[in-house]
C-alpha positions as CSV (number, residue, x, y, z in Angstrom):
1,M,26.1,8.2,-15.1
2,T,29.8,8.0,-13.6
3,L,30.7,7.6,-10.0
4,K,32.4,11.0,-10.1
5,K,29.5,12.5,-11.5
6,F,27.3,10.6,-8.9
7,F,29.1,12.3,-6.1
8,K,29.1,15.9,-7.7
9,N,25.2,15.5,-7.9
10,L,25.2,13.9,-4.2
11,T,27.2,17.0,-3.0
12,V,25.0,19.5,-4.7
13,L,21.9,18.2,-3.4
14,C,23.4,18.1,0.3
15,A,24.4,21.3,-0.4
16,L,20.9,22.5,-1.2
17,I,19.6,21.0,2.2
18,L,22.1,22.1,4.8
19,P,22.1,25.6,4.7
20,V,18.0,25.5,5.4
21,T,18.7,23.2,8.2
22,V,21.1,25.2,10.1
23,L,18.3,27.9,10.4
24,A,15.7,25.4,11.8
25,Q,17.5,23.6,14.8
26,E,14.9,23.7,16.7
27,T,12.5,21.7,14.9
28,E,13.2,17.8,16.2
29,L,13.0,14.4,14.2
30,E,12.0,11.2,16.7
31,E,14.4,8.1,16.7
32,M,13.1,5.3,15.5
33,V,12.6,1.9,16.9
34,I,13.1,-1.1,14.1
35,E,11.4,-4.6,14.4
36,S,12.2,-5.9,11.1
37,T,15.6,-7.3,12.7
38,R,13.8,-9.4,15.1
39,L,15.6,-7.9,17.9
40,S,14.1,-4.4,18.8
41,R,16.4,-1.9,18.4
42,T,16.8,2.1,17.2
43,M,18.1,2.4,14.4
44,G,21.5,3.7,15.6
45,S,22.4,0.4,16.8
46,S,21.8,-1.4,13.7
47,P,24.7,-3.0,11.8
48,L,22.4,-3.2,8.7
49,S,20.7,-1.0,5.9
50,I,17.1,0.0,7.2
51,S,14.6,2.4,5.8
52,V,11.4,3.0,7.3
53,I,8.4,4.6,5.8
54,S,5.6,5.8,7.9
55,Q,1.6,5.5,8.0
56,E,1.7,9.3,6.9
57,D,3.9,8.7,4.0
58,L,2.0,5.5,2.9
59,Q,-1.3,7.2,2.6
60,L,-1.8,10.9,2.8
61,G,-3.0,11.8,-0.1
62,R,-1.9,8.8,-2.2
63,Q,-4.1,7.4,-4.8
64,Q,-3.4,4.0,-3.1
65,L,-3.3,2.1,-6.2
66,A,0.0,-0.2,-5.7
67,L,2.6,-0.7,-2.9
68,D,5.5,1.0,-4.8
69,E,3.8,5.1,-4.5
70,A,5.1,5.1,-1.2
71,L,8.4,3.0,-1.3
72,A,10.2,5.4,-4.3
73,S,12.4,7.2,-1.3
74,V,14.1,3.9,-0.5
75,P,17.5,4.1,-2.1
76,G,18.6,1.2,-3.8
77,L,14.9,-0.4,-3.9
78,F,13.7,-0.4,-7.5
79,M,9.8,-1.2,-8.3
80,Q,8.1,-1.8,-11.7
81,N,4.7,-2.8,-12.9
82,R,2.4,-0.9,-11.2
83,Y,-0.1,-1.0,-14.3
84,N,-0.2,-4.7,-14.8
85,F,-2.0,-6.5,-12.2
86,A,-2.0,-9.9,-13.7
87,Q,2.0,-10.0,-13.2
88,D,2.2,-8.3,-9.6
89,L,4.7,-5.7,-8.8
90,R,8.1,-6.4,-9.5
91,V,11.0,-5.4,-7.0
92,S,14.6,-5.3,-6.9
93,I,16.6,-4.2,-3.9
94,R,20.7,-4.3,-5.2
95,G,19.6,-6.2,-7.7
96,F,17.9,-9.1,-6.2
97,G,14.7,-9.7,-7.7
98,A,15.5,-8.1,-10.9
99,R,15.2,-11.6,-13.1
100,S,11.4,-11.8,-11.8
101,A,8.9,-12.3,-14.5
102,F,6.1,-13.0,-12.2
103,G,5.8,-11.8,-8.8
104,I,8.7,-11.2,-6.6
105,R,12.0,-13.3,-5.9
106,G,14.8,-12.9,-3.9
107,I,13.3,-10.7,-1.3
108,K,11.3,-11.8,1.7
109,I,7.9,-10.1,2.3
110,M,6.6,-10.2,6.0
111,V,3.4,-8.8,7.1
112,D,3.1,-8.3,10.8
113,G,5.5,-10.7,11.7
114,I,4.1,-13.5,9.4
115,P,5.9,-14.4,5.9
116,L,4.0,-13.4,2.8
117,T,7.0,-15.4,0.9
118,V,6.1,-18.9,0.9
119,A,8.4,-21.7,1.5
120,D,10.0,-21.9,-2.1
121,G,10.9,-18.1,-2.1
122,Q,7.6,-16.8,-4.2
123,G,6.3,-14.0,-3.1
124,Q,3.0,-11.5,-4.1
125,V,2.2,-8.2,-2.4
126,D,-1.4,-8.3,-4.2
127,S,-2.8,-8.6,-1.0
128,I,-1.5,-5.7,0.5
129,D,-4.0,-2.9,1.2
130,L,-1.7,0.4,1.1
131,G,-5.0,2.4,3.0
132,A,-4.6,-0.2,5.6
133,T,-0.9,-0.4,6.5
134,R,0.8,1.6,9.4
135,Q,4.4,1.3,8.8
136,V,7.0,-0.5,6.4
137,E,10.5,-1.1,7.1
138,V,13.2,-2.4,4.4
139,I,16.4,-4.3,4.9
140,R,18.5,-3.5,1.8
141,G,20.6,-6.5,1.1
142,P,21.2,-10.2,2.0
143,S,19.4,-11.3,5.6
144,S,19.1,-15.1,5.5
145,A,20.7,-15.2,9.1
146,L,17.2,-13.7,9.7
147,Y,14.6,-14.9,7.4
148,G,16.1,-17.8,5.5
149,N,15.5,-18.3,1.7
150,A,15.0,-15.6,-0.5
151,A,16.1,-12.8,1.6
152,G,18.4,-10.7,-0.5
153,G,16.6,-8.0,1.0
154,V,13.5,-7.7,3.7
155,I,10.2,-5.8,2.9
156,S,8.5,-5.8,6.5
157,I,4.9,-4.6,6.6
158,T,2.7,-3.9,9.7
159,S,-0.7,-3.3,9.6
160,E,-2.6,-0.3,10.6
161,E,-3.5,-0.3,14.4
162,G,-6.9,1.0,16.0
163,P,-6.3,4.4,17.8
164,E,-7.1,5.1,21.4
165,T,-10.0,6.9,20.1
166,P,-12.4,4.5,18.7
167,F,-13.1,5.9,14.6
168,V,-14.9,4.8,11.4
169,S,-13.9,6.4,8.1
170,M,-15.1,6.2,4.5
171,R,-12.7,6.8,1.6
172,V,-13.8,7.4,-2.0
173,T,-11.4,7.6,-4.8
174,G,-11.9,8.3,-8.4
175,G,-9.2,9.1,-11.9
176,E,-8.3,8.7,-15.0
177,L,-7.8,5.2,-16.7
178,G,-11.2,4.1,-15.2
179,Y,-9.7,4.1,-11.4
180,Q,-12.1,3.7,-8.8
181,K,-11.9,2.7,-5.1
182,L,-14.1,2.5,-2.2
183,A,-12.1,1.9,1.3
184,V,-14.4,1.7,4.6
185,K,-12.1,1.2,8.0
186,A,-12.8,1.1,11.8
187,G,-10.6,0.6,14.4
188,G,-10.2,1.3,18.2
189,Q,-8.6,0.7,22.1
190,T,-10.2,-0.7,25.1
191,D,-8.4,-1.7,28.4
192,Q,-7.5,-5.0,26.9
193,L,-8.3,-4.9,23.3
194,N,-6.8,-3.1,20.2
195,Y,-8.9,-3.9,17.0
196,F,-8.7,-2.7,13.3
197,M,-10.7,-3.9,10.1
198,S,-10.4,-2.4,6.9
199,L,-12.3,-3.2,3.7
200,S,-11.8,-1.7,-0.1
201,D,-12.9,-2.7,-3.4
202,S,-11.3,-1.4,-6.0
203,Q,-10.9,-1.3,-10.1
204,I,-9.4,0.1,-13.0
205,D,-9.5,0.0,-16.9
206,G,-5.9,0.7,-17.3
207,Y,-4.0,2.3,-19.9
208,R,-3.2,-0.4,-22.1
209,E,-6.0,-2.5,-24.6
210,H,-7.1,-5.7,-22.1
211,S,-5.5,-4.2,-18.9
212,E,-8.8,-4.1,-16.9
213,A,-8.5,-5.4,-13.1
214,K,-10.7,-5.6,-10.0
215,N,-9.6,-6.5,-6.3
216,T,-11.4,-6.7,-3.4
217,Q,-9.2,-6.5,0.2
218,L,-10.2,-7.1,3.7
219,T,-7.6,-6.8,6.7
220,G,-8.2,-7.3,10.0
221,R,-6.1,-7.1,12.9
222,L,-7.1,-7.8,16.8
223,N,-4.4,-7.6,19.8
224,I,-5.4,-8.8,23.3
225,D,-3.8,-8.0,26.5
226,L,-4.1,-10.9,28.6
227,G,-2.4,-9.4,31.5
228,M,1.2,-9.9,32.9
229,E,2.8,-8.7,29.6
230,R,1.2,-11.8,27.7
231,D,-0.3,-10.6,24.4
232,L,-2.2,-12.5,21.8
233,L,-2.5,-11.2,18.2
234,F,-4.7,-12.3,15.6
235,I,-4.6,-11.1,11.9
236,L,-6.9,-11.5,9.0
237,N,-6.6,-10.9,5.1
238,H,-8.6,-11.9,2.6
239,T,-8.1,-10.8,-1.2
240,D,-10.7,-11.5,-4.0
241,Q,-8.8,-10.2,-7.2
242,P,-11.6,-12.1,-10.0
243,L,-10.3,-10.0,-13.0
244,S,-6.5,-9.3,-14.2
245,N,-6.0,-8.9,-17.8
246,D,-2.5,-8.9,-19.3
247,P,-1.9,-6.8,-22.1
248,G,1.3,-8.3,-22.2
249,G,5.0,-7.3,-23.7
250,I,5.4,-5.6,-27.3
251,T,7.8,-4.6,-29.3
252,L,9.2,-1.3,-29.8
253,Q,7.9,-0.6,-32.8
254,Q,4.4,-1.4,-31.8
255,A,5.5,0.4,-28.3
256,T,6.3,3.9,-30.8
257,S,3.5,3.8,-33.1
258,D,0.4,2.7,-30.9
259,R,1.5,2.8,-26.9
260,D,-1.7,1.6,-25.5
261,S,-2.0,-1.4,-27.3
262,A,-1.9,-5.3,-26.2
263,Y,0.0,-8.0,-27.9
264,A,-2.6,-9.4,-30.2
265,R,-2.0,-13.1,-28.8
266,N,-2.6,-12.0,-25.3
267,V,-6.2,-10.7,-26.3
268,A,-6.8,-13.5,-28.6
269,Y,-6.1,-16.0,-25.7
270,D,-7.7,-13.8,-23.1
271,S,-4.6,-13.9,-20.9
272,G,-4.9,-12.8,-17.6
273,E,-5.4,-14.2,-13.8
274,S,-7.8,-14.5,-10.9
275,V,-7.0,-15.0,-7.4
276,K,-8.8,-15.9,-4.2
277,Q,-6.7,-16.1,-1.1
278,T,-7.3,-16.3,2.7
279,R,-4.4,-15.5,5.4
280,L,-5.3,-16.4,9.3
281,G,-2.3,-15.8,11.6
282,A,-1.8,-15.6,15.1
283,I,1.1,-14.2,17.3
284,Y,1.3,-15.1,21.2
285,S,4.0,-13.7,23.4
286,T,4.6,-14.0,26.9
287,P,7.8,-13.5,29.5
288,L,9.6,-16.5,30.0
289,G,11.8,-16.6,33.2
290,N,14.0,-13.5,34.5
291,N,14.4,-11.0,31.8
292,G,13.1,-13.6,28.9
293,K,10.2,-13.4,26.2
294,L,8.7,-16.1,24.4
295,T,7.3,-15.6,21.1
296,A,4.9,-18.3,19.1
297,T,4.0,-17.4,15.4
298,G,1.5,-19.9,13.3
299,Y,-0.7,-19.1,10.1
300,I,-2.6,-21.4,7.3
301,D,-2.9,-19.6,3.7
302,G,-5.5,-20.5,0.9
303,R,-4.4,-19.3,-2.5
304,D,-6.7,-20.2,-5.4
305,F,-5.1,-19.0,-8.7
306,E,-5.8,-19.2,-12.7
307,A,-4.0,-18.0,-15.4
308,K,-4.8,-18.0,-19.3
309,L,-1.5,-18.4,-20.9
310,P,-0.7,-17.0,-24.4
311,Q,2.3,-19.1,-25.1
312,F,3.8,-20.3,-28.4
313,P,3.2,-22.3,-29.8
314,V,0.5,-23.7,-27.7
315,A,-1.3,-21.3,-25.2
316,D,-2.2,-23.3,-22.1
317,A,-3.7,-22.5,-18.7
318,V,-3.2,-22.7,-15.1
319,D,-4.9,-23.9,-12.5
320,L,-3.4,-23.7,-8.9
321,N,-4.4,-24.4,-5.6
322,R,-2.2,-23.7,-2.8
323,K,-2.3,-24.4,0.5
324,S,0.4,-23.0,2.7
325,S,0.9,-23.0,6.9
326,G,3.8,-22.1,9.2
327,F,5.0,-22.1,12.6
328,G,7.7,-20.6,14.4
329,L,8.9,-20.1,18.2
330,T,11.5,-17.5,19.4
331,Y,13.2,-16.7,22.6
332,A,14.7,-13.6,23.4
333,H,16.7,-12.7,26.6
334,E,18.5,-9.9,27.9
335,G,21.2,-10.4,30.4
336,Y,25.3,-9.8,30.7
337,L,28.0,-12.1,29.5
338,G,30.6,-11.6,31.7
339,Q,30.2,-8.0,32.6
340,L,28.8,-7.0,29.3
341,P,25.5,-6.1,28.6
342,N,24.0,-9.3,26.1
343,R,20.8,-10.1,24.2
344,V,20.3,-13.3,22.7
345,L,17.5,-14.6,20.2
346,I,17.1,-17.8,19.4
347,G,14.4,-19.9,17.3
348,F,13.0,-22.0,14.7
349,D,10.8,-21.9,11.4
350,L,8.6,-24.4,9.7
351,D,6.8,-23.5,6.6
352,D,4.9,-25.5,4.5
353,Q,3.5,-25.3,1.0
354,D,1.2,-27.5,-1.1
355,D,0.4,-26.8,-4.3
356,D,-2.3,-28.6,-6.9
357,R,-1.1,-27.8,-10.3
358,K,-2.7,-28.4,-13.4
359,R,-2.3,-26.9,-17.1
360,L,-4.9,-26.8,-19.8
361,L,-5.0,-26.1,-23.3
362,N,-6.2,-22.6,-23.9
363,N,-8.0,-22.6,-27.0
364,Q,-8.1,-18.7,-27.6
365,G,-9.7,-18.3,-24.0
366,V,-11.7,-21.5,-24.0
367,L,-10.3,-24.2,-21.9
368,G,-9.3,-27.4,-22.9
369,P,-7.9,-30.9,-22.5
370,L,-5.8,-31.3,-19.6
371,Q,-2.0,-31.1,-20.6
372,F,-0.2,-31.2,-17.0
373,D,-1.2,-32.2,-13.5
374,Q,1.2,-32.9,-10.6
375,T,1.2,-32.2,-6.6
376,E,4.2,-30.0,-5.7
377,Q,4.9,-29.8,-1.8
378,V,7.9,-28.0,-0.3
379,T,8.8,-27.9,3.5
380,S,11.1,-25.3,4.8
381,K,12.7,-26.0,8.0
382,G,15.2,-23.4,9.9
383,V,17.0,-22.7,12.9
384,F,18.5,-19.7,14.1
385,A,20.7,-17.5,16.8
386,Q,21.4,-14.0,17.1
387,N,23.5,-12.3,19.8
388,E,24.0,-8.4,20.2
389,L,26.7,-7.7,22.6
390,S,27.6,-4.3,24.2
391,L,31.5,-4.2,23.9
392,S,31.4,-0.7,25.4
393,D,28.6,2.0,26.0
394,N,29.1,3.0,22.3
395,M,30.1,-0.1,20.6
396,Q,27.9,-3.4,19.9
397,L,28.6,-6.4,18.0
398,T,26.0,-8.7,16.6
399,L,26.5,-12.0,15.4
400,G,23.8,-14.4,13.6
401,I,23.8,-17.7,12.0
402,R,21.2,-19.8,10.4
403,Y,20.5,-23.1,9.0
404,D,17.8,-23.8,6.5
405,Q,17.1,-27.1,4.8
406,I,13.9,-26.9,2.1
407,D,12.5,-30.2,0.4
408,F,11.2,-30.0,-2.9
409,S,8.7,-33.1,-3.8
410,V,6.4,-33.7,-7.0
411,S,3.6,-36.3,-7.8
412,D,3.1,-36.4,-11.5
413,H,-0.5,-37.6,-12.0
414,F,-0.2,-36.9,-15.8
415,L,1.5,-39.9,-17.1
416,A,1.1,-39.6,-20.9
417,D,4.4,-38.3,-21.1
418,G,6.0,-40.6,-18.1
419,D,6.4,-40.5,-14.9
420,D,8.2,-37.1,-13.7
421,S,7.9,-37.4,-10.0
422,G,11.0,-36.7,-8.2
423,S,12.3,-34.4,-5.3
424,R,15.1,-32.3,-4.5
425,E,16.7,-31.5,-1.1
426,L,18.5,-28.0,-0.7
427,D,20.1,-26.5,2.3
428,D,22.4,-23.8,3.5
429,I,24.2,-22.3,6.4
430,S,23.8,-18.2,6.4
431,P,26.0,-16.5,8.9
432,M,26.2,-12.5,9.4
433,I,28.5,-10.4,11.3
434,G,28.3,-6.7,12.3
435,L,29.3,-3.8,14.6
436,A,27.8,-0.6,15.3
437,Y,29.8,2.3,16.7
438,Q,28.3,5.6,18.3
439,L,31.0,8.0,17.0
440,S,28.9,10.9,18.8
441,A,25.6,11.6,20.2
442,D,24.7,12.5,16.4
443,T,26.5,10.3,14.4
444,S,26.8,6.1,14.3
445,L,29.1,3.8,12.2
446,Y,28.7,0.3,11.3
447,S,30.1,-2.4,9.1
448,S,28.5,-5.8,8.6
449,I,28.9,-8.9,6.6
450,S,25.6,-10.8,5.8
451,T,24.7,-13.5,3.4
452,S,21.6,-14.9,1.6
453,F,20.8,-18.0,-0.3
454,E,18.0,-18.4,-2.8
455,T,16.6,-21.9,-4.2
456,P,14.4,-21.9,-7.2
457,T,10.7,-21.6,-6.8
458,T,8.7,-24.5,-8.1
459,T,7.8,-22.9,-11.3
460,E,12.1,-21.7,-11.8
461,F,12.5,-25.6,-11.2
462,A,10.1,-26.1,-14.5
463,N,12.2,-28.6,-17.1
464,P,13.1,-27.2,-20.3
465,S,13.0,-30.9,-21.8
466,G,9.5,-30.7,-21.5
467,G,7.0,-32.6,-19.3
468,G,6.6,-31.9,-15.3
469,G,9.3,-32.7,-12.7
470,F,12.4,-30.9,-12.0
471,N,15.1,-29.2,-13.8
472,P,18.4,-31.4,-12.9
473,T,20.8,-28.7,-13.7
474,I,19.8,-25.7,-11.5
475,G,20.7,-25.3,-7.8
476,P,20.3,-22.3,-5.2
477,Q,22.2,-18.9,-5.7
478,K,24.4,-17.2,-3.0
479,A,25.9,-13.9,-1.9
480,T,27.7,-12.5,0.4
481,N,27.5,-8.9,1.4
482,Y,30.3,-6.6,2.6
483,E,29.0,-3.0,3.6
484,V,30.2,-0.2,5.7
485,G,27.7,2.8,6.4
486,A,27.2,5.8,8.9
487,R,23.7,7.5,9.7
488,G,22.9,10.2,12.3
489,M,21.8,13.8,12.7
490,L,22.9,17.0,11.0
491,H,21.5,19.4,14.1
492,A,18.3,18.2,15.2
493,S,16.2,18.7,11.9
494,T,18.0,16.3,9.6
495,S,18.4,12.7,9.8
496,Y,20.6,10.9,7.0
497,Q,21.9,7.3,6.1
498,L,24.9,6.4,4.1
499,A,25.9,2.5,2.5
500,I,28.8,1.3,0.8
501,F,28.2,-2.5,-0.1
502,K,29.7,-5.0,-2.6
503,I,28.0,-8.2,-3.3
504,D,29.4,-11.3,-4.7
505,V,26.9,-13.6,-6.0
506,E,27.3,-17.3,-6.8
507,D,25.1,-19.6,-9.2
508,E,22.9,-16.5,-10.0
509,L,19.9,-17.6,-10.8
510,I,18.8,-16.2,-14.3
511,S,15.9,-16.6,-16.7
512,Y,16.0,-17.2,-20.9
513,D,13.1,-17.8,-22.8
514,A,12.3,-21.1,-24.9
515,N,9.5,-20.4,-27.2
516,G,7.9,-18.1,-25.6
517,R,7.8,-19.7,-21.8
518,N,10.5,-18.8,-19.5
519,F,13.0,-21.4,-18.0
520,F,15.7,-21.2,-15.5
521,Q,19.7,-21.6,-15.5
522,N,22.5,-20.6,-13.2
523,A,24.6,-17.8,-14.1
524,G,27.7,-18.5,-12.8
525,S,29.0,-15.3,-10.7
526,S,28.1,-11.6,-10.5
527,I,29.5,-8.7,-8.8
528,R,27.5,-5.9,-7.4
529,T,28.7,-2.7,-6.0
530,G,27.1,0.4,-4.8
531,I,26.3,3.5,-2.7
532,E,23.4,4.4,-1.3
533,F,22.5,7.7,0.4
534,S,19.2,9.2,1.7
535,A,18.5,12.3,4.2
536,T,15.1,13.8,5.7
537,S,15.0,17.2,6.9
538,K,12.3,19.0,8.7
539,M,13.5,22.2,7.1
540,T,10.5,24.2,9.2
541,D,7.9,23.2,11.4
542,R,5.7,23.2,7.9
543,L,8.1,22.3,5.1
544,E,10.1,19.1,4.9
545,S,12.5,17.4,2.2
546,T,13.4,13.8,1.7
547,V,16.3,12.9,-0.7
548,S,17.6,9.6,-2.0
549,L,20.5,8.6,-4.1
550,S,21.7,5.4,-5.4
551,Y,24.5,4.2,-7.7
552,G,25.4,0.7,-8.1
553,E,27.2,-1.6,-10.6
554,F,25.6,-5.1,-11.3
555,E,27.7,-7.0,-13.8
556,F,28.1,-10.8,-14.7
557,D,31.5,-11.8,-13.8
558,K,30.8,-15.3,-15.3
559,F,28.1,-16.2,-17.4
560,Q,27.8,-19.0,-20.1
561,E,24.1,-18.9,-21.8
562,L,23.0,-22.8,-22.3
563,S,20.8,-24.4,-24.7
564,F,19.1,-27.7,-24.3
565,D,18.1,-30.4,-26.4
566,A,14.8,-32.6,-26.2
567,M,17.2,-35.2,-23.9
568,G,18.0,-32.1,-21.6
569,N,21.7,-32.1,-22.8
570,A,23.2,-28.7,-22.4
571,T,25.6,-26.6,-25.0
572,I,27.1,-23.3,-24.1
573,T,25.6,-20.6,-26.9
574,N,26.6,-17.2,-25.8
575,D,29.1,-15.8,-23.0
576,F,28.0,-12.7,-21.2
577,S,31.0,-12.5,-18.5
578,G,30.9,-8.8,-17.8
579,Q,27.8,-7.9,-19.1
580,R,25.3,-5.6,-16.9
581,I,22.6,-7.9,-15.5
582,P,19.2,-7.2,-17.2
583,G,16.6,-5.5,-15.3
584,T,19.1,-3.9,-12.7
585,V,19.3,0.0,-12.9
586,E,22.6,2.0,-11.7
587,E,21.2,5.3,-10.7
588,L,18.2,6.1,-8.9
589,A,17.4,9.3,-7.4
590,F,14.2,10.7,-5.5
591,I,13.4,14.0,-4.3
592,E,10.3,15.4,-2.3
593,L,9.2,18.3,-0.9
594,K,6.2,18.2,1.6
595,Y,4.4,21.2,2.9
596,K,1.6,21.0,5.9
597,D,0.3,24.0,7.0
598,P,-1.1,24.4,10.5
599,S,-4.6,25.1,9.2
600,G,-4.6,21.8,7.8
601,W,-3.8,21.4,3.7
602,Y,-0.6,20.2,2.4
603,S,0.9,19.9,-0.3
604,A,3.8,17.1,-1.6
605,L,6.0,17.2,-5.1
606,D,8.2,14.3,-5.6
607,L,10.5,13.9,-8.5
608,T,11.9,10.3,-9.4
609,Y,14.9,9.8,-11.8
610,T,15.3,6.3,-12.9
611,G,18.6,5.2,-15.1
612,D,19.1,2.9,-18.1
613,Q,18.7,-0.5,-18.0
614,F,19.0,-3.4,-20.2
615,A,16.4,-5.7,-21.1
616,D,18.5,-9.0,-22.5
617,N,21.7,-10.7,-21.5
618,A,23.3,-9.6,-24.0
619,N,23.1,-6.3,-23.2
620,T,21.7,-5.1,-27.1
621,V,18.7,-3.7,-26.0
622,N,18.9,-0.5,-23.9
623,I,15.9,1.1,-22.3
624,D,16.5,4.6,-21.7
625,S,16.4,6.6,-18.3
626,Y,13.4,8.8,-17.6
627,A,12.4,11.1,-14.9
628,L,8.8,11.3,-13.4
629,A,7.3,14.2,-11.5
630,N,4.1,13.3,-9.2
631,W,1.7,16.0,-7.1
632,R,-0.5,15.7,-4.5
633,L,-2.7,18.1,-2.7
634,G,-5.2,18.0,0.3
635,A,-6.9,19.2,3.4
636,D,-8.2,18.3,6.7
637,Y,-11.2,20.0,8.0
638,Q,-12.5,19.8,11.6
639,I,-16.2,19.3,11.7
640,G,-17.1,18.4,15.2
641,N,-16.0,15.1,15.9
642,S,-14.9,14.3,12.2
643,V,-12.6,15.3,9.5
644,L,-13.3,15.8,6.1
645,S,-10.2,15.3,4.0
646,P,-10.4,16.0,0.3
647,F,-7.2,15.2,-1.9
648,V,-6.4,15.4,-5.4
649,G,-3.2,13.9,-7.2
650,I,-1.4,13.9,-10.7
651,N,0.7,11.2,-11.5
652,N,3.4,11.6,-14.6
653,L,3.1,15.4,-14.4
654,S,5.4,16.2,-17.1
655,D,3.4,13.7,-19.3
656,Q,6.7,11.6,-19.8
657,D,6.8,8.4,-22.1
658,Y,8.5,5.6,-20.3
659,Y,7.9,1.7,-19.5
660,S,5.8,0.4,-16.7
661,N,7.9,-2.8,-16.8
662,I,10.3,-4.4,-19.1
663,R,10.0,-8.0,-19.6
664,I,13.0,-9.5,-19.2
665,N,14.8,-11.9,-22.2
666,A,11.1,-11.9,-23.4
667,F,10.7,-13.7,-26.9
668,G,10.3,-12.1,-30.0
669,G,11.6,-8.9,-28.7
670,R,8.6,-8.1,-26.9
671,Y,10.1,-6.1,-23.8
672,Y,8.2,-3.4,-23.6
673,E,4.9,-2.2,-21.3
674,P,4.2,1.4,-22.0
675,A,2.8,3.3,-18.9
676,P,0.3,5.8,-18.8
677,G,1.1,9.4,-19.3
678,R,-0.4,12.4,-17.4
679,N,-3.5,11.3,-15.0
680,V,-5.3,12.6,-12.4
681,Y,-7.1,10.9,-9.6
682,A,-9.3,12.8,-6.7
683,G,-11.2,11.7,-3.5
684,V,-12.4,12.5,-0.2
685,E,-12.1,11.0,3.4
686,L,-14.8,11.3,5.9
687,R,-13.5,10.2,9.6
688,L,-15.7,10.1,12.8
689,D,-14.0,9.4,16.0
690,L,-16.9,7.6,18.1
């Protein structure tokens, strides 16, 4: 799709929406307050691209299998891998995170103000229960001035709170692919206490051979009003995922002839993972001085991870015991700079990550002798400041700066191949500047320059010459984002956002395959340009539409691929300058129509279009575009103090053949993870007000 064609499609879609909104001006949309920018503000006063997904969009009639179900409406955000729980979701925002082979990279994940992304920049969302989530805010674009390492974008998740009237509910869901989920929730509010607890248990056989998964999740939230505007929030999350089999990537020939098959070596070596994780967090806030507020945040996190890998020529298994902890302190003050209203935020973050990592021989699913044993410690320290100055009643200037220092150290305990102990220290300064201008009561304009930096994770630091220790040839990637945009209201019934951006990335981290295992190198530089548009329209008091469109070009500016000999010496093997970054999608589109009847029933139909992508650096393997339609239907029946809510949904309504995930630069041409065709789920929720 050309940029000209994209604008044409954008114009057509807007033309379809606007006539209806003119007839429905009495149906108003509420102004949203956002928290992910660390200084609370209205959407119109922010100089960043931000999308907000509400609790209704997250939960209403959803299967609640994975977080990506509810984020398809965010322009510029691309999520894959819903059906392989051993790999976790692969999330990309404006190309950041596209390279990830495992977990989430380049994007900061926050839950209730506490980082889920660990100190080295690696994140997972396997502990997030969609059924216990109240709101998600997505900052699209580099944001290291706010959150430091790996903030090429930010996903900030807020857990559900207890309502004023105490309740208890049970939700049962079942469907094709052997899907089952049972969830129980309870919450409420007293004069000084807000509480919420959710427990869910799910399992799925999966579409492909060897893709079974089980997961139990516990989410708890306790907010205590201490009086005198002081609050203490406790957060608990526990995940027990004892089974997540990995069917692996397969070749195009195998994907064409036998879509639901697994890679034979994955089956033979029982490839997959198991995870147990417990997180405890606390946030205390109190007034300090005149118009000041002090907030202290602390958390501890324990994660036990085991994985069997089918790598060639020698298969192994990972045994990882991780302990993470952190502490942060911020001070916010509202006052004046001269005679101009001014808000300032200063603070620091300290995060620590201790990994006890072992690798053992995987003898066709049976663990054998120790092959690798090292302790990895990562300490991240960041100090930051943000200032919001009201230059006039309708113009605000935002300035931000942050300094981060990240220390990596390895203690090698497997000395049969020598001592690979060592350390690396990486640091960076991340500035940002933004200007927001209220052009009219219904329209605001903004412009910003923001930055990000991203260190290799401990696994991405793996040494391609063999053994342990660090790869001495790679360092962090850095990005600068230039952006202009507009947001506002078309009458009282339609809100919209438009953003145009250009991102320059230096020393881009990119994966390459060496005998079935991923290693990383810096790819020189890349250029990313794009445009994003979204609109939500309350067309009538019953009918609502959502449209989002994205077009982006993501290319290597300079990239010379290297190969390494046994001594770690590098040789240039290919020049991929000018090629598209693999795993990035140029065109994304989402359209949803949702109808809610006053009697309690509702229906929603959505269509997602995903453009083509390349699976390799050379751009020789092209993955076709596809379009998916999903439908859900449900109702709420009031029965005394209870509400009975049956629902049904159909994924992939048109039975489209597509791939749920593409493995970038995969060895042996095994790029493809086929997705299921049309599949149905149904369930019922019973909620009782106490």
